[in-house]
C-alpha positions as CSV (number, residue, x, y, z in Angstrom):
1,M,-27.7,-79.6,-128.0
2,K,-23.9,-79.7,-127.6
3,T,-22.3,-78.1,-130.9
4,P,-20.0,-80.4,-132.6
5,T,-16.3,-79.3,-132.1
6,P,-14.3,-78.3,-135.3
7,L,-12.3,-81.3,-136.7
8,N,-9.6,-78.9,-136.9
9,K,-9.7,-77.7,-133.2
10,I,-9.4,-81.7,-132.4
11,L,-6.9,-82.4,-134.6
12,S,-4.4,-79.2,-133.4
13,S,-5.3,-80.1,-129.4
14,K,-2.7,-83.1,-128.9
15,P,1.4,-82.2,-130.3
16,T,1.4,-85.7,-132.2
17,T,-1.8,-85.0,-134.1
18,Q,-0.4,-81.1,-134.9
19,R,2.6,-82.3,-136.3
20,L,0.9,-85.0,-138.4
21,V,-1.3,-82.0,-139.5
22,Q,1.7,-80.0,-140.3
23,Q,3.3,-82.5,-142.2
24,V,0.1,-83.3,-144.1
25,N,-0.1,-79.4,-145.2
26,N,3.6,-79.3,-146.5
27,L,3.3,-82.5,-148.7
28,K,0.1,-81.0,-150.0
29,S,2.1,-77.6,-150.7
30,L,5.1,-79.8,-152.0
31,N,2.6,-81.7,-154.3
32,S,1.1,-78.3,-155.6
33,R,4.4,-77.1,-156.2
34,L,5.5,-80.0,-157.9
35,S,2.2,-80.1,-160.6
36,R,3.3,-76.5,-161.4
37,I,6.9,-77.7,-162.6
38,L,5.8,-81.2,-164.8
39,P,3.6,-81.5,-167.4
40,T,-0.1,-81.7,-166.9
41,P,-0.6,-85.4,-168.1
42,I,2.1,-86.6,-165.4
43,A,0.5,-84.8,-162.5
44,Q,-2.2,-87.4,-162.2
45,H,0.2,-90.4,-161.6
46,Y,2.4,-89.1,-158.9
47,K,2.5,-87.7,-155.0
48,I,5.5,-86.6,-153.1
49,A,5.8,-89.2,-150.0
50,N,9.1,-87.6,-148.4
51,I,12.1,-85.2,-148.2
52,D,14.8,-86.8,-146.3
53,R,18.4,-85.5,-146.1
54,G,18.1,-83.6,-149.7
55,A,16.3,-86.4,-151.3
56,L,12.9,-86.0,-152.7
57,T,10.8,-89.2,-152.7
58,I,8.2,-89.6,-155.2
59,L,5.4,-92.3,-155.3
60,C,4.3,-93.2,-158.9
61,S,1.4,-95.5,-160.3
62,S,3.2,-97.4,-162.5
63,S,6.9,-98.0,-164.4
64,A,5.9,-96.2,-167.3
65,W,5.2,-92.9,-165.4
66,A,8.2,-93.2,-163.3
67,T,10.3,-93.4,-166.6
68,R,8.6,-90.1,-167.5
69,L,9.2,-88.8,-164.0
70,R,12.6,-89.7,-164.4
71,L,13.1,-87.5,-167.6
72,Q,12.0,-84.7,-165.8
73,Q,14.4,-85.2,-163.2
74,T,16.7,-82.4,-163.7
75,K,13.8,-79.9,-164.0
76,I,12.4,-81.2,-160.7
77,I,15.3,-81.0,-158.9
78,K,15.8,-77.2,-160.3
79,G,12.4,-76.6,-159.0
80,F,13.3,-77.3,-155.4
81,R,16.8,-76.2,-155.1
82,D,15.8,-74.0,-152.3
83,L,15.2,-76.7,-150.5
84,H,18.3,-78.3,-151.1
85,I,16.9,-81.4,-153.2
86,H,20.1,-83.1,-154.8
87,S,18.5,-86.3,-155.5
88,L,15.4,-88.1,-156.7
89,N,13.9,-91.5,-155.5
90,I,11.1,-92.6,-157.6
91,Q,8.9,-95.6,-156.0
92,I,6.2,-97.7,-157.8
93,T,3.2,-98.1,-155.9
94,P,0.7,-99.4,-157.7
95,T,-3.2,-98.9,-156.9
96,K,-5.8,-101.4,-156.4
97,A,-7.5,-99.2,-158.8
98,D,-5.1,-99.6,-161.5
99,D,-4.9,-103.2,-161.2
100,S,-8.7,-103.5,-161.9
101,I,-8.3,-101.2,-165.1
102,N,-5.3,-102.7,-166.6
103,K,-6.6,-106.8,-165.9
104,P,-10.2,-107.0,-167.2
105,K,-12.3,-109.8,-166.5
106,K,-12.0,-112.9,-168.3
107,P,-15.5,-113.9,-169.5
108,A,-15.9,-118.0,-168.6
109,R,-15.7,-119.7,-171.7
110,K,-18.8,-122.1,-172.9
111,I,-18.4,-125.4,-174.6
112,S,-21.0,-126.7,-177.0
113,Q,-23.5,-129.6,-175.7
114,Q,-21.7,-132.1,-178.2
115,T,-18.2,-131.3,-176.8
116,S,-19.6,-131.7,-173.4
117,K,-20.8,-135.2,-174.2
118,L,-17.7,-136.0,-175.7
119,L,-15.7,-134.9,-172.6
120,I,-18.1,-136.9,-170.2
121,D,-17.6,-140.2,-172.4
122,L,-13.5,-139.6,-172.2
123,A,-13.8,-139.0,-168.3
124,E,-15.2,-142.3,-168.2
125,T,-12.4,-144.2,-170.1
126,T,-9.7,-142.6,-168.2
127,S,-8.2,-144.2,-165.6
128,D,-6.1,-141.5,-164.1
129,P,-8.5,-139.9,-161.3
130,K,-6.9,-136.3,-161.3
131,L,-7.4,-135.9,-165.6
132,K,-11.0,-137.8,-164.9
133,Q,-11.9,-134.9,-162.7
134,A,-10.5,-132.1,-164.7
135,L,-12.5,-133.8,-167.8
136,Q,-15.7,-133.8,-165.9
137,R,-15.0,-130.0,-164.8
138,L,-14.9,-129.0,-168.4
139,S,-17.8,-130.8,-169.5
140,K,-19.9,-128.6,-166.9
141,R,-18.9,-125.3,-169.3
142,A,-21.5,-126.7,-171.9
143,R,-23.8,-123.6,-173.2
144,N,-27.4,-123.6,-172.1
145,S,-29.3,-125.0,-175.1
146,T,-32.3,-123.4,-175.3
């Protein structure tokens, strides 16, 4: 049986993947450095995306956390002075997980059997077809009477 090739050997075998691995390692190092500069509560809500022409680009999970990062801007720039950073770009990139946490699912609203019957009666007397369909849909939200 052939032994599996280590992933780092596969990734370092081609120049394009070597550069990619190097960029990932650089970003990990920069993120680690940034986490030592900033207060702990902010750390889980950001990540460094790029350094280009003296500008550090940081991705942030919400506008509230971006504001907190902006308040730390001077401290961040000083912490990366050796890399000749002179400006900070903060971009907001909410994640799917954040969306599901912030937006709880609304439970389907139920109506009583009596209200359901009234809606059906009203739908029968309405001449507008769209209103009639809407009333019939609403009437189907009746609670099961057991």
